[in-house]
Backbone as a ProteinNet text record, in pm:
[ID]
protein_1_A
[PRIMARY]
XXXXXXXXXXXXXXXXXXXXXXXXXXXXXXXXXXXXXXXXXXXXXXXXXXXXXXXXXXXXXXXXXXXXXX
[TERTIARY]
-229.4	-328.5	-334.9	-364	-384.3	-270.2	-145.9	-33.3	-41.7	-57.2	-68.1	-173.2	-288.9	-401.8	-357.3	-290.7	-250.1	-143	-57	60.1	-16.7	-106.4	-164.6	-242.7	-309.8	-389.6	-281.3	-163.2	-59.8	-12.4	-6.5	53.7	-66.3	-174.9	-288.2	-292.3	-266.6	-272.1	-152.8	-21	89.8	58.5	-1.6	-15	-124.9	-234.3	-332.1	-268.6	-174.2	-94.5	-0.9	43.6	134.8	70.1	-38.5	-137.7	-179.1	-228.4	-267.7	-154.5	-28.6	68.4	105.6	99.4	135.9	37.4	-86.9	-193.7	-173.1	-143.7	-108.4	-1.4	78.6	201	163.3	42.5	19.6	70.8	82.5	166.3	56.9	-33.5	-125.7	-270.7	-374.2	-510.5	-569.5	-694.7	-751.3	-744.4	-731.1	-719	-842.7	-945.7	-1065.7	-1091	-994.1	-1002	-963.2	-1028.5	-981.4	-830.3	-787.2	-648	-540	-583.3	-486.7	-411.3	-293.4	-210.2	-259.9	-266.6	-324.6	-209.5	-128.7	-26	-63.1	-180.9	-232.8	-220.2	-254.7	-253.5	-128.8	-4	127.9	159.3	128	146.9	49.7	-80.7	-169.8	-118.4	-61	-12.8	107.4	194.7	306.5	273.1	170.7	118.2	61.7	-21.3	-86.2	12.8	121.5	218.2	296.5	311.7	371.6	282.1	157.9	71.1	63.9	65.1	76.2	199.6	312.9	447.7	442.1	363.6	363	289.5	169.7	73	150.4	249.5	316.6	404	483.7	569.1	518.8	386.8	321.7	284.3	242.8	210.2	332.2	430	564.2	607.8	601.8	624.4	548.3	411.8	331.5	378.8	401.7	447.3	576	674.4	792.5	767.2	677.9	653.4	591.8	500.4	425.8	526.2	629.2	716.6	807.2	851.4	928.2	851	729.5	655.6	605	619.7	588.7	682.7
-1201.5	-1196.7	-1069.5	-958.4	-814.6	-767.3	-793.8	-733	-795.6	-917.1	-994.6	-936.9	-889.7	-845.6	-703	-641.5	-485.2	-485.9	-590.6	-607.4	-649.2	-735.1	-800.8	-675	-604	-462.6	-386.7	-367.1	-278.3	-327.3	-467.7	-520	-508.1	-533.3	-503	-352.6	-277.5	-123.5	-86.1	-150.1	-122.6	-181.3	-303.5	-358.3	-284.6	-234.9	-133	-19.4	42.3	159.7	140	19	-14	-16.4	-85.5	-99.5	34.6	131.2	256.3	332.6	330.7	403.5	346.4	207.1	169.9	201.2	212.1	253.9	373.3	467.4	614.5	634.8	525.1	523.2	455.3	401.7	338.6	210.4	134.5	11.8	-102.5	-91.9	-201.1	-128.1	-207.9	-169.4	-152	-138.2	-103.3	48.4	76.1	207.7	298	230.9	301.7	346.5	305	341.6	505.4	559.6	711.3	722.6	613.1	631.2	606.5	537.6	505.9	635.1	647.7	755.7	880.4	874	994.3	1029.8	1129.7	1175.8	1181.1	1221.7	1249.8	1100.4	1000.1	869	807.6	866.4	823.7	876.3	988.7	1045.2	978.3	959.8	910.1	761.9	696.2	568.5	558.6	668.3	663.4	690	786.4	814.5	707.3	625.9	509.8	407.9	396.7	293.3	347	459.8	510.4	487.8	497.8	490.8	326.4	239.5	121.4	71.6	118.1	103.5	132.2	253.7	306.4	196.5	143.3	46.8	-66.9	-126.8	-238.9	-224.9	-108.8	-75.7	-68.5	-7.8	4.7	-127.6	-218.2	-368.4	-449.7	-420.2	-482.1	-431	-313.3	-255.1	-304.3	-309.1	-376.9	-514	-598.4	-735.4	-750.8	-658.2	-659.9	-612.8	-517.6	-470.4	-588.1	-650.9	-765.6	-873.4	-914.9	-1011	-974.9	-841.6	-788.9	-806.8	-758.6	-747.9	-895.1	-1000.9	-1145.1	-1209.2
1711.8	1585.3	1519.7	1607.5	1564.5	1465.2	1530.3	1437.6	1306.3	1298.7	1164.3	1079	1126.6	1051.4	999.4	1086.1	1047.7	953.6	957.8	840.7	727.4	723.3	599.3	533.3	628.5	568.1	492.2	556.1	491.9	358.8	361.1	215.8	112.3	166.6	58.5	-3.6	97.4	49.5	-16.6	0.8	-84.4	-257.3	-233.2	-370.3	-455.3	-378.5	-448.6	-485.2	-405.8	-440.8	-568.2	-576.1	-692.2	-803.4	-803.5	-934.6	-972.3	-881.5	-917.5	-973.8	-936.2	-989.6	-1136.8	-1133.3	-1278.4	-1381.9	-1329.4	-1418.1	-1458.1	-1369.8	-1398.2	-1498.1	-1501.5	-1593	-1730.7	-1748.9	-1870	-1879.9	-1766.2	-1761	-1769.5	-1661.9	-1649.9	-1676.8	-1677.6	-1669.5	-1811.7	-1829.7	-1946.5	-1992.8	-2114.6	-2151.8	-2139.4	-2110.4	-2082	-1947.4	-1852.5	-1720.8	-1708.8	-1611.5	-1584.8	-1523.9	-1468.4	-1405.5	-1495.9	-1624.8	-1717.4	-1787.6	-1788.5	-1829.1	-1779.4	-1638.6	-1574.6	-1463.4	-1495.2	-1396.2	-1266.4	-1224.7	-1079.1	-1020.5	-1086.3	-1023.8	-1000.7	-1069.6	-1037	-888.6	-866.4	-751.1	-619.9	-668.5	-560.6	-531.2	-624.6	-604.7	-515	-536.7	-449.6	-305.6	-282	-157.3	-82.2	-159.4	-107.6	-70.9	-148.3	-107.6	25.5	25.2	167.1	277.9	271.8	381.7	428.6	320.9	346.9	427.2	374.3	440.3	594.7	613.9	748.1	832.8	780.4	848.6	879.6	778.5	797.2	915.1	908.7	1023	1163.6	1161.8	1286.5	1332.1	1246.8	1285.3	1321.8	1278.3	1306.9	1445.5	1460.5	1590.9	1701.3	1679.7	1778	1803.4	1712.1	1720.9	1816.1	1779.9	1862.4	1996.7	2021.9	2171.6	2249.9	2169.1	2251.5	2284.7	2204.1	2236.6	2332.5	2334.4	2462	2596.6	2589.6	2719.4	2766.1	2675.6	2703.5	2796.4
[MASK]
++++++++++++++++++++++++++++++++++++++++++++++++++++++++++++++++++++++

């Protein structure tokens, strides 16, 4: 149960990072947003995506190790 929660959290973080990245590139979001067309948020979005992917990998590793030990 816990690995699934970790993986789901990672997926949500990846999605948020993607949204932030796209807002920084002026693809999505309202033009009045402080993130819109802001190059900093392009970088922040990529960093957030990487963190989300690491969390997903951690959840998968826990799931695999639990199956091996069962």
